N, C-alpha and C positions, 0 to 999 in steps of 0.2 A: 831160403825161409819162406818166401812167398809160395813157392810149389808146395812146400810141407803143410803150410796153413790151408792152402786150397785142397789138398789131398785129405788132410784132417776133416774138414767140412764136408767133403764128398762121402767119407767114411761114416760120419755121423749121420747124414742124410739117407745113406743106405740102410742102416741099422734101422732108423725110424720109418723109412718107406718099405722096407721088406724086400727091395728087388733092385737090381741095376737098371731095368727097364723104366721103373718108375721115375728114377732120379734122372735118367737120360731125358725122358720126356719132359720133366721140370726144367731141365737146364739147355734144352735145345742141343743135345749132342747125342753121340751113338751109346748104346750099352757097353761097347768095347772100350770106349775112352773112360767110362766110369770104372770099368773093371781094372783098367791100367792105373788109374788114379790110386785104387785100393792096393793093388799090387806093389806100387811104388812106395806107399806108406809102410807096408810090411817089410820090405826091403830096408827101408830106413830104421824100423824099429827092430829088425832081426827077429820078428815074432809074426805068428799067424793070428790074424784077428777075425777072419771069416772062413767057414767052410762052404765050398762051392760045388754043387753038382749040376748036372743039366737042367734038373728040375726043382732044386731045392738051395736055399741060401740059410745058413744058420751062423750066429755069432759064437765064436770060441770063449772059453772062460777068461783068457787073456783079453780078448776083444770086448767082453762085457765090462770087465774092469776099466780098461782102457777108454771105452765109450763114455761111462760115467765121468771119468776125470776130464775128458776130452770136452764134454758138454759145459763143465764149468768154466774151462780155460777159455773157450770160444765166447761164452758170455761175457766174461771180464774183458777179453779184447774188444768186443762189439762195444761194451759200456764205454771202455777207456777211449775207443775211436769216436764215439758219439760225443763224449766230454770234450775231447779236442777239437772237434768240428764246431761245437757250440761255443767254444772258447773265442773263436773268431767273429762269432755273431752276436753273442750276449755277454755283457761284463758281468763275471762272477769269480768268486776267489779272493785271493791275496794279491796285493800289487805292493811291490818294493819300490820305494822312491828314494833317491839320495838328493840332497840338497846343501849349499854352502850356507853358512850360518846367517849373514846378513839377509839373505834372500828368504831362508826359512822362516825367521822370526817376524819379518816385516810383511811378507806377502805368501809364501808358498804354503805354509801350514794353513792359512785361511782358505787358500784356493782348494787345498786338498780336503778340508773339512766340509766346504759346500759340495765338492765333487761326491764325497761319501754320502751326504745326505741325499744327493740326486740319484745315486746308485747303492743303494743300501745292501746289495748281495756282494758288494765288494768291500773287504776289510784293507785299510791303509797302514802300510808301515813305512814311517819317515826315518831315515837315518840322516844326522847332521854332522857333516864333516867339512873342513875347508877344501881339501883337495878331492877330485872326483876318483872314486874307487874303480876297479875293474869290473865293469857292469857284468860281463859273463863269468868271470871268475868268481865273483862274489854274490851272483845271483840276483842283480837289480834289474828291474824292468825299464827305469827311466831315471835320469839325472837332471837337474835344474841347476845350472852353473852360470857365473859371469866370467867372461873372458875377452880380452882384446881379439885373440884369434884361437881357435881350437887347434890342437895339434892333429897331425895326419893320422887317421886310423880308420878302422873298418866300420866304426859307429855311423848313425844316421843322426843329423842334427837339425834342428829347425830354431830359427830365430824368433823369439817371442816379444823382443822389445830392446830398447836401448836405455842407458843410464850414464851417469858420470858422478864423481865424487867432488863435494864443495868444502871449503874451509868453514869450520863452525866453532864456536866456542860458547860458554855460558855468560850471561849477562853479569854475573858477579865476577867472573875473571876480567872481563872488558872493564868493569867499573874499577877493579884494583890495578890493573895494568895498563889500561888505555887501549883505544882501538886503532889498529894499523891502519894507515892511510894509503900507504904504498908498498910494494914487494919488499923494498929494504928495510921497512920497519919490522919484519919477522924477525930480523936478527936479534932483536930486543925481547923475544916472547919465548915461552916454553912451548916447544912443537912436539906433539905426541906422534908416535909411530905406530901404523898399523901394518901387519903382515897380511898380504893379500895377494890372490892369483893374478890380480889385474895390475898391480904396480908393486915396485920395490918399496919396502918400508921406508928407507931413508932418502927417497927421491920423490919429489913432487913435480910431475910434468903439467905445469899450469899453462892454461890457454885462455885468451881473451878474444874480443871481437878483432883485435888489431895485431897480437903479437903473441909469442910462446916464450915460456920461461922454463929453465929446469932449476928448481930450488933444492939444494943437497942439506939434509939435516946432519949437521956433524955432532950433536949432542942432543940428547931427550932425557926428560925426567920420567918417561912411561912409555913402554913399548908392550902392545898387546896383540894378539893373533885373531880377535873376532871383533866385529863391529859393535856387538852389545856391549862387550867389556870397555872398549873405547868410549862409547856413548855414556857409560857410567862414569869414567873418569872425568869426562867433559861436563857431565852434571856437577861433579864434585869441584870444578872450578880448577882443575890441575892445569889447563892450558888450551891451545888451539890444536885441532886435529881435522881430518878429512873423513867425511861419511858419504855413501851413496845416496843418491835422490831418494831412492825407496825407503832407505832406513831414516833419513832425517826430515822428510817433508811434514810429518806430523808435528815434529818438536819445533821447526820453524813456524808453522802456522800457530801453535800454542804460545810461543814465546819461550819455551823452555830452553831452546838454544837460538843463537843469533848468527847470522851468516858474515863471516869476515871476508874482506876483499871481494865483494860480491860480483865485481866485473871478472873474475877469474873462476875457472874450475879445472879439475883435473881432466886428462884426454878421455873421451868417452869409450864405453865399452858396451858389449852385447850380452843379452841374457838369452842362453840357449836351453832347449830341451834336447837332451842326447839319449839315444836308445840303441840297443844293439843291432836291429835289423828290420827293415821294411817289409820283408817276405813273410806272408802269413801272419799279419800283424794281430797280436792278441786283441779282443775287443776292449779290455781293461785299458791297454795302453792307447789304443785308437781314441777311446772316449775320453781318457784324461788329456790327451793333446788338444782335442777339441775344447775341452773344458777350461784348460789353461789359455788358449788363444782367446777364449770368450772372456775370461775374468782377470788373468794375471797380465795379459798384454795391456788392456785399458788401464789397469791400476799402475803399471810401470810409467805409462804416458801421462796419467794424472798426477803422479808424484813429481815428475819433471816439470809439469806445469806449474804445479805449487812452489817448486824451488824457483823456478824462473822469475817469479813475481818479487823475489827478494833480491832485486839488482840495485836498489838505491842506498839509502842509509841502512846499515846492517843492523842498528838497534832499533829501527822504527818498522814494524810489520806493515804490510799493505793494509788498507781499510778493510777489505774483504776478500782474503785469500781464497781461491777455489776450493771447494770441498773435496774430501776423499770420495773416489767412485763407491757408491753403496755396495756393501756385502764382499768387498775384495781386499779390505785392508784392516789391520787391528789396531783398534784405538790404544794408545798408551798413556799412562799418569804422566802428568807434567814433568814430576821430578820423582826419582826413587829415594826412599829412605833407608 
């Protein structure tokens, strides 16, 4: 194919220059090499495109029609080549991003909005699903997911930050059912289940500064598959559940939710940016990765800092909890109606 395109370019230049010698001088080769390129093209086409004599060169009828089409084809190829090369230098076009629900609603959508404002030539398409799709098969440029460990794959990943889930409930539920003071008290409470890629819905792997425990939920009044749905159930006073630090930080700071057994949290996990390949990385992906490191990473750390201030009396928020990092997190109402 490369030889055919080179021969095609040579033919077009011969027609425009009017002689093999002129093209040879431009290309630093011999007239014989130029002539052989045109002959090879004619053999490929099984058609004569040039009449040659020792003193004269003319284009055949077939060659004239072919020349007009060839000019358009080569212009399109050159344009596509320039566009592809520029794509690795300047972010432009559409970028398709996947994110898991908790991350998307609490942090990623805001980070993508500020990215698009910084790069207005890029349009962002965000797909929110709990499990990571096939990036190549489904045409995604990048995925932002939470995981304790990524499966082996040909994808490239970058760690953007860490998080963990904590036990929370509404003040209304605590007022009606009492505040658990020790782990065994959980047996007397309604425990809500969240289906999540980082932990089993019916198992809480709890850690403290001194020990670890596995709490198995044998019965539940409420089971959901997204953090926002669990959050709504917690607001409604259904029971006690677990939410990631980046989802629950604002609610703890505002008092919309309270932390239960604050000396414990679930085992930590990592937030990853995953993309298909690092070879010839598109400028959109490269600049988005840089933007996520500059915005999402500090927001994740800031959310954990807020949550870690709630380690005393679960019903008493600290005097002045840290504020959210400006421009990286979405403020939410204290309670949904």
